[in-house]
C-alpha positions as CSV (number, residue, x, y, z in Angstrom):
1,X,-9.1,55.0,-112.3
2,X,-5.9,56.2,-114.5
3,X,-6.0,59.5,-111.8
4,X,-5.8,57.1,-109.1
5,X,-2.9,54.7,-110.5
6,X,-0.9,57.9,-111.7
7,X,-1.4,59.2,-107.6
8,X,-0.7,55.8,-106.6
9,X,2.6,55.7,-108.6
10,X,3.7,59.1,-107.4
11,X,3.3,58.2,-104.1
12,X,5.4,55.4,-104.3
13,X,8.1,56.9,-105.9
14,X,7.8,59.8,-103.7
15,X,8.0,57.1,-100.7
16,X,11.6,55.5,-102.6
17,X,13.1,58.7,-103.0
18,X,12.6,59.8,-99.5
19,X,13.7,56.7,-98.0
20,X,16.6,56.2,-100.4
21,X,17.5,59.5,-100.1
22,X,16.9,60.8,-96.5
23,X,17.0,57.4,-94.6
24,X,16.3,57.7,-90.8
25,X,15.0,61.3,-91.2
26,X,12.8,60.9,-93.8
27,X,11.6,57.2,-92.1
28,X,11.1,59.7,-89.2
29,X,9.3,62.5,-91.0
30,X,6.8,59.7,-91.9
31,X,5.9,58.0,-89.0
32,X,5.9,62.0,-87.3
33,X,3.1,63.1,-89.6
34,X,-0.7,61.3,-88.7
35,X,-0.9,60.0,-92.6
36,X,-1.3,56.6,-94.5
37,X,1.3,56.9,-96.5
38,X,3.5,55.6,-93.4
39,X,2.6,51.8,-94.2
40,X,4.0,52.6,-97.8
41,X,7.3,53.9,-96.3
42,X,7.4,50.6,-94.2
43,X,6.9,48.5,-97.0
44,X,9.6,50.4,-99.0
45,X,11.7,50.1,-96.0
46,X,11.5,46.5,-96.0
47,X,11.9,46.0,-99.8
48,X,15.6,48.1,-99.8
49,X,16.4,45.7,-97.0
50,X,16.4,48.8,-94.7
51,X,18.1,47.9,-91.2
52,X,15.9,46.7,-88.8
53,X,17.5,49.3,-85.8
54,X,17.2,52.2,-88.1
55,X,13.3,51.6,-89.4
56,X,12.2,50.9,-85.8
57,X,14.4,53.6,-83.9
58,X,12.6,56.1,-86.4
59,X,9.1,54.9,-86.0
60,X,9.8,55.2,-82.7
61,X,10.7,58.4,-82.5
62,X,8.5,59.6,-84.7
63,X,5.1,57.6,-83.5
64,X,6.0,58.0,-79.6
65,X,7.4,61.4,-79.2
66,X,6.9,63.6,-82.0
67,X,3.2,62.2,-83.3
68,X,1.8,62.1,-79.8
69,X,2.8,65.8,-78.9
70,X,1.5,66.8,-82.3
71,X,-1.5,64.9,-81.4
72,X,-2.1,66.4,-78.0
73,X,-1.3,70.2,-79.0
74,X,-3.9,69.3,-81.4
75,X,-6.4,67.6,-79.1
76,X,-6.0,71.0,-76.4
77,X,-6.5,73.3,-78.8
78,X,-9.4,71.9,-80.0
79,X,-11.2,71.2,-76.8
80,X,-10.2,74.7,-74.9
81,X,-13.2,76.4,-73.3
82,X,-12.8,79.3,-76.3
83,X,-13.5,76.8,-78.6
84,X,-16.2,74.6,-77.0
85,X,-18.3,78.2,-76.5
86,X,-18.0,78.5,-80.1
87,X,-18.9,75.3,-81.1
88,X,-22.2,75.7,-78.6
89,X,-22.9,78.8,-80.3
90,X,-22.7,77.2,-84.0
91,X,-24.7,74.5,-82.9
92,X,-27.3,76.5,-81.0
93,X,-27.7,79.0,-84.5
94,X,-28.4,75.7,-86.9
95,X,-32.2,76.3,-88.6
96,X,-34.8,74.6,-87.1
97,X,-32.8,71.5,-84.9
98,X,-30.1,74.2,-83.1
99,X,-31.9,75.0,-80.1
100,X,-33.0,71.4,-79.6
101,X,-29.1,69.6,-80.2
102,X,-27.5,72.0,-77.7
103,X,-29.2,71.4,-74.5
104,X,-28.3,67.7,-75.3
105,X,-24.5,68.8,-76.6
106,X,-23.6,71.1,-73.7
107,X,-24.8,68.1,-71.0
108,X,-22.8,65.3,-72.9
109,X,-19.8,67.6,-72.8
110,X,-20.2,68.6,-68.8
111,X,-20.6,64.9,-68.6
112,X,-17.7,64.5,-70.3
113,X,-15.8,66.7,-68.0
114,X,-16.7,65.3,-65.4
115,X,-15.6,61.8,-66.5
116,X,-12.4,63.1,-67.6
117,X,-12.1,64.6,-63.7
118,X,-12.6,61.7,-62.1
119,X,-10.4,59.1,-63.9
120,X,-12.8,58.0,-65.7
121,X,-15.3,56.5,-63.5
122,X,-18.8,57.9,-62.9
123,X,-20.3,57.5,-59.8
124,X,-17.1,55.6,-58.0
125,X,-18.2,52.8,-60.3
126,X,-15.6,51.9,-63.7
127,X,-17.0,53.0,-66.9
128,X,-16.1,49.6,-68.9
129,X,-18.5,48.8,-71.7
130,X,-19.0,45.3,-73.1
131,X,-17.5,46.6,-76.3
132,X,-14.4,48.2,-74.7
133,X,-13.7,44.6,-73.1
134,X,-14.3,42.7,-75.9
135,X,-11.9,44.4,-78.1
136,X,-9.3,44.2,-75.5
137,X,-9.7,40.8,-75.7
138,X,-9.8,40.6,-79.5
139,X,-5.9,42.8,-78.9
140,X,-4.5,40.6,-76.1
141,X,-5.3,37.3,-78.5
142,X,-4.1,39.2,-81.5
143,X,-0.8,39.4,-79.3
144,X,-0.7,35.8,-78.1
145,X,-1.7,34.6,-81.9
146,X,1.3,36.7,-82.7
147,X,3.6,35.4,-80.2
148,X,2.8,31.9,-81.0
149,X,3.4,32.0,-84.6
150,X,7.1,33.6,-84.1
151,X,8.0,31.0,-81.2
152,X,6.8,28.4,-83.8
153,X,8.4,29.9,-86.9
154,X,11.5,30.0,-84.8
155,X,11.3,26.7,-83.7
156,X,10.8,25.4,-87.5
157,X,13.9,27.1,-88.6
158,X,15.8,26.2,-85.8
159,X,14.9,22.3,-86.7
160,X,15.6,23.2,-90.3
161,X,19.0,24.3,-89.7
162,X,20.5,21.9,-86.8
163,X,18.1,18.4,-87.3
164,X,18.0,18.3,-91.3
165,X,21.6,20.3,-91.4
166,X,22.9,17.1,-89.6
167,X,21.0,14.5,-91.8
168,X,22.7,16.1,-95.0
169,X,26.0,15.4,-93.5
């Protein structure tokens, strides 16, 4: 338990130092690398009142441009034909279950290639699962809840500033 607490304390100190010393570039670095410490960097930025434009600009560039390209190159590299053939060979060499797994794996990968090349449709019909539809509805609901709570908060602040302020005068 002490080891974990020391690590967490060290991560907090590192984020604090990075945000304080590097500012925009530190936030950009944290947003660009796929890591869970970006949440800690965001909390640190909020704690030290880093301007929203600085935080949002660095986050947008880091996540939408840098991180997206890193992940894209990684996926292209991993799923290249050479690496997939190596993986097929390795699967077929697994003792006892390898030969049984090889054919379904090759068939699955061929279906995925066909699906990718046809734009996500197989046989002309859209391939949407119930789970993906439920998740989509959930995300839209969360966004709507956020927008409604934001409008509600702004209305309460407006009321507090204008209506209650006039009563006190």
